[in-house]
N, C-alpha and C positions, 0 to 999 in steps of 0.2 A: 350498738354492738349487735352483730347478727347472731342468731341462734344456730350453733353448729349442727344440732339435730335436724333443724329445718333445711340447712344446706344439703345434708345427706339425702334427704327425701325428695329434693327438687327434681332430679332426673326421672323419678318414677311418677310420671304424670298419668292420670286416668286414661284408659284406652279410648280411642275415638268411638262414636256411636255405632259405626259399622262393625267394629271388632267385637267378638264375643267377650262378655264380662269374665274376668278371672274368678277363680274360686275365692270366697271370702277369706279363707285362711292364707291365700297367696298375696293378699293386699298388705302393704305396710300399715301399722296401726293408725298413722295419720290419715291415710286414705279411707280406712274403715270409718273413722270419726267423720270425715268429710261426707261420706255417703249417708251416714245417719243424720248429719246436719241438714241434709236436703228435706227431711221430713219431721225432724224433732228439734224443737227450740230449747236451748239451754241444756242443763243437766250434763255439763262437761265431765264431771267426775265419773258419772255412770258410763258415759260413752267411752271414756279413756279406759276404765276397768274392763269393760266388755271387749274393747279392741285388743288389749294386751292378752286377755284370756284366750281369745280366738286365735290370735297370731301365734301364741305358744303351742297350739296344736301343730302348726306347720313347722315350728322350730323343733318340736319333739320328733317329728318324722325325719328330720335331718340329723338327729343325734346318733352317736354310735350304738350298735346293737346291744352292747353290754349294759348301757345305762338307759336305753329307751324305755324299757318296761318299768323302770324305777321312777320315771317322771310322771307324777300324778296330775290330774287337771286342777286348775285353780278355780274351784267352784265359787260362785258369787251369790250373795244375798243382797237385793236392792230394797231399801227401806224408804218409804216416803208416802205422803197422803195420796188419796185416789185422784186420778186425773192429771198427774204431772208427767206421765210418759213412760212408766215402767213397762206396761204391756205393749206400748207402741215400739219400744226398743226390740222386744221379741218379734213383733210382726215384721219389722224391717229387716231384722237378722234373717228371718225365714225367707224373705224375698231375695236377699243378697246371697245367701249361703248356697253353695253347691253341695253341701253336706246334708245328711238327714237331719231334720229338725221337726220337733213337735212341741206344742204348748198344751199343758194339762192343768186342770184345776185341782189343787190339793184337797179341797173339800169333797171331791168324788171318792177319795180313798178312805172312806169311813169303814167301820168294822164289817168285814165280809160276812154275809149271812143275814144282815139286816137291810142295808141299802148301800149302794156304791159299787166299787169295783176293786178287784185285787190290785195291790200296788204294782205287782210285776207286769200288769197289762200295759203300763207306760212304755216298757221296753219292747213289748210285742207290737205296740202301735208304732214305735220308732222303726222297727224292722219293716212293717208294712209300708211306712212312708219311704224308706230306702228302696224297697222293691219297686214301688211306683216311680221313684225318681230315676233309678238306673234303667228301668224298662223304657221309660220315655226317652232317655238319652240314646239307647240302642235303637229304638224305633226311628228316631230322627236321623240316625246314621244310614239306615237302610230304606228310608221312606221313598227316595226316587226309584230304587229297584222294585219296591212293592207296587208303586204306581205303574211301572212298566208291565209287571206281571198281571196286575188287575186289568189294565187296558187290553192286553192280549186276550184274557179270558172274556172280557166284555165284547170284544170284536168277534170272538167265536160264537157268542150268543146272538149278536146282531146279524152275523152272516154265517149261518150253520153250514157245515160241510155238505156237499152234494151227495145224495144217496148213491150207492154202488149200482151199476147197470143191472137190470133184471136178468138179461140173458148173457151167459158166459160161454157161448158155443165157440167163439173164435179166440178164446183166451190164449191158447198156445201160440196162434199166429201173431197175436198182438205182442206177446212176450218176446218172441223171436225177433219181430220187427223192431221192438224197442231196444233189444240187446244189440242189434246190428247198427242202429242209429245212435248208440250211446257215445258220449264224449268221454275220453280217457284223460284224467287230470293227474299229473305227476307231482307228488309232494316234494318237499325239500330233502326228505330222507331217501328219495329215489323210488318210492312205492307208487305204483300206478293204480288209480281207482276210477271206476267208471261212474259217470254221472249222466242221468237221463236228461235230455233237454225238456224244458217245460212244454206241455201241450198248450194248445190255444185256449182250452177251458181253464187251465191253471193260471195262464197269464191274465185272462179276463177276471178271474177270481182275485188274483193279487192286486189288479188295478182297483177293483171294487173295494178291497180291504183297505188300501191306502187312502181311497176317497173317504171311506167311513172314518178312518183314523183322523183325517184332517177335520171332518165335521165334528167328531167327538171332542177334539182339542179346542175347537172354536165354540163349543156349546150348542151347536145346532141340533143335537140329538136329545136335548134335555127333556123334551116332552114325550119322547118315545118310551114305551114300557117293555120290560124284558122279564122273563120268568127265571128265577134263580133258586138254587137249592141251598137252604141255610140250616145250620144246626140249631136245634131248639136250645134256648138259653138255660132252662131249668125246669124242674118238675114242680107244679103248683103245690103239691103236698110237702115239698122240702122246706118251704117257707114256714110251715107250722112247727117244724122241729127247732126248738130254741134251747140253748144251753141253760143249765141251772143258774139261779141268781148268784151273782158274784163270780161266775166262771166264764164271763164273756171273753172271747179272744183266746181261749185255751189252746193248747197245742193240737188237740184232736178236734177237728171240726166235723161233727156228725153228718151234717147235710152234704158237705163236700165229699166225704168218704162214700156216702151212699150214691151220690151222683156218679162217682168214678166207677162204682161197681155195676150200676145199671147200664144197659146198652144205650149208645148215643142215638138220639132220635133226630131225624131230619125232616124238614117239610119244605114244600115249594111255595114261593111267594112271587107275586107279580108286583114289581115296583118300577118306578121311573129310573131312568139311566143314572142320574146323580146319586140316588140312594143305593142303586146296585153297585156303583163304583166304590162308594164308601164301604159297603159291606165286604166287597172283594178285597179292598185294600187292607181292611182289618184282618181278614183271613190270611192274606199274604204276609202281613207283619208278624202274625203268630208263628208262621212257618219259618220266617227268616231270623227271628230273635231266639237265641239259645237261652232258655230260662235257667239252665244249670249255671251258665256263666253269669247271668243276672243275679242269681241268688248268692253266688260266691262273692261277687263284687259288692253286693249290698251288705252282706254280713261283715266284710272287711271295713266298709265305710262306717257302719254302725259302731263297731268296736273301737275304731281309731279316730273317727271324725264326728260322731253323733253328738247332738246338742238337745237337751231336754230342758224346757223352760217350765218351772213349777210356779204357777201363779196362785195368789191368795193363800200363801203359806201361813199367814197370821191367823187364818181361820182354824188351824189345828194346833195353835199355841194357847196354852192356858196355865194358870198357876199350878205348880207342881205340889204334891203332897195332899191334895184333896182326896177324900175317900169315896166320893160318889159324884153323880151328876154327869153332864156331857163331857167334862174334861177327861174322864177315863177313856172315852172313845177317842178323843183327840190324841192323847198320849199313845194309844194303841196304833193310830195311824202313823205317828212319828216313828214308832219302833218298826213298823212295816216298811217305811221309807228308808230307814237307816241302812240295812244291808245292801239295798240297791245303790244308794249314793256312795256307800263305802266301797262297793265292788263285789259282785256276786255273779253266779252263773244262772241265767234265766232260760228256761226251756220255751222255745217257740215252735211253730209249725214247720219252720225251715231249718231247725237245728238249735244248738245251744249257743247263747250269746253271753259274753263276759261284759259286765258294765264297769269294769275298773277304770277305763279311760274315756268314758262318756262324760262330757262337760255338762254340769248341772248349774242352771241359773235360777234362783228363787227370787220371788218378789212378794211384798206384802205391805199393806198400809200401816199395820200395827197401831190402830187407833186405841183399841182396848188393851191388848196385850203388848208385850215388847219382845225383842229378839231373845233376850235372856230367859224368857219363859219356855223356850224350846228346850228339850232335854239336852244335857251337855254333849252327849255323843253326836247328836245331829248338828249342834252349833259348831262342833269341831270339824264337821265335813264341809262347812261353808266358811273357809277362813277369810275370804275377801268380803268386806262389808262396805257398801256404798250408800250414802244417804242422799236422797233426792230432795231438792229444796222446793218449798211451795211456790206457786206461780204468782208473779206480781202483775200490776196493771200494765206495765210496759211489756211483759212477756206475752200478755194477751194480744197486744198490738202486733208483736212479731209473729205470733201464731196465725193471725189472720192475714198476714202479708207475705211472709218469707217462704214457708214450705211449699213444695210443688203441689201438694194436695190441700192447700189452705181452704178453709170453709168458704171464704168469699169467692174463690175460683170455682168451687163446686156449685154454688148457687148461680154463678154466671153461666156455667155450662147448662144448668137446668133451664134457665130463662132463655138461653140461646135456642133451645129446641123449639120454642114457640115463635122464633123469628124476632125476639126482642133483645135489647141490650141493657145490661145491668152494670152500674158503676158505683163504687163506694169511694167517697172522697176521704182524704187523710183524717179530717176532723170527724167525719162520720164513723170511721173505724175506731178512733180514739174514744168517741162517745159509747160505742158498743162495748169496748174494753172496760170503760168505767162502770157501766151498768152491770156487766158480768162480774167484775171484781167486787162491786158493792153487794151484789146478791150473794156471793160466796162469803163475804164478811159478815153479813147479817143473818145468814142461814147456814146450813151445812156446807162446808167447803168441798165441792166435788171437782175442783180443778178446771181443766180446759173443757170438760164436758158441759160446764155452765154456758159456754159459748153456743152450744147446739140449742139449748132451750131459749136463749135470748134471740138467736137468729131465727128460730122457728116462729117465735111470737112476732118478730119484726116482719117476716116474709109471708105470714099466713094469708093475709088479704090479697097481696100481690099475686101469689101463686094460684089462689082461687079464681081471681078475676082476670088472669093473664090472657086467656084466649080471646076475651072481648075487650081487652084493655085498649083505650084509645091512643095512649102514648106508648110507642115502642122503645123509648129510651127512658130508663128509670134510673134516677140518681138519688143516692142516699147520702145526705150530708148531716151534720150534727143537728141542725134544726129539725129535719125530717125524722131522724131517729128519736129525738126527744119527744116530738109530737106523737109518734106512733106508740111509744112505750110509756108515755106519761101516765095513762090511766092505770097501767099495771104497777108501775113503780110507786105511785102515790097510795095505792091500796095495799095494806099489809097482807090481807087475806089473799088477794089476787096474786101478789108477788110470791107468796108462800106456795101456792098451788100451781102457778103457771111457770114461774122461773125457778 
């Protein structure tokens, strides 16, 4: 029996590689899960919950105006041991998402005045991320135009205009002669306009300019130097002006304000043509991109499509009711986070931002504490809870073979840089997975990160001797893996410190 939901999503195949990727919110949930499957093994429940929450952002945008503001985000809290993929879900969402996205550590938001940052700074960081995202999009749209303008300015530098004649005694005669020899062009509206025919010198200059344009496009002028005038980036003393502790990212940036008040300083630099072209393109992009439009679009995206991933939220959870100790500070952080997650207005340097419809995804291992140790108000702001399962030995095998960024593929790319070939046989990968799982079982369980320590111990000698390695094809089968790791596995002290 076929799954009707699967049949409904069959027509919506992923776009071909040449087509631009759609916004993450525009993908159906099944496609979002498929994109996450390319990099993350297992954890289907977490992927499904995230896909539904993200897709609901798009569904809310299609809702009628009278109900749209009433639809609140479905905030998620992911619970699971370290190294099972909680943070990786956030990283991949950031890569896929066309919406503003930031990842923050909850432990940063300790009591302001001692150490850490103001909790509202996460929203300011999200706004900065949105500004960079939208500005990059706008610059990509006008980049060809900026390149044309920069090339014209560069050609003016390479072929300066000829100086005016020193003697102007026959100026009147030349003017009259030019007027007599002018060509009259009639436009479509019937107006006649005189155009002077190009002189021999102008034609020669135009031919030289076109020849230089061709040489510039072909890269034959890359070794030539030109002198350009650039605006000084900043004043050295401005870097010494720092905001007070706990006030980083506040609405008023003192150094920026003083730089705007002080006169703009320019200096002349002699650089090669490629560097001059890059500088001129940057200047033209700043002229072509309307920053007011960028700010307006960014603020809208933050309020309606922004995603904030709060990692290590278990570090601010502790048993309630204690009268002293560090848990007081932890509860204070939770109370600082509460109004932002619940929905409040945050002041940024670009204006006020409402956090009512920002999607919050929290994650924590909860080894010592448990989610119920959070204050009840904060628990209520994360209604969707997903538990991630510990990784098995078979999961380790899949992690080393299936994802596009698998650890075995990364090491193969590193070895290929030396002109060598690296191969892992299926039984070799199975042995690596067995060693990593055994190390997690006998010591602290750090999940998939254990594979990094095992692979580093296995590849250490190979990577060190690779430039002088006699054999340019290296094969790791089960016997080779056992032989290289036997000394570490058999020694409890070595295993504890190396793996």
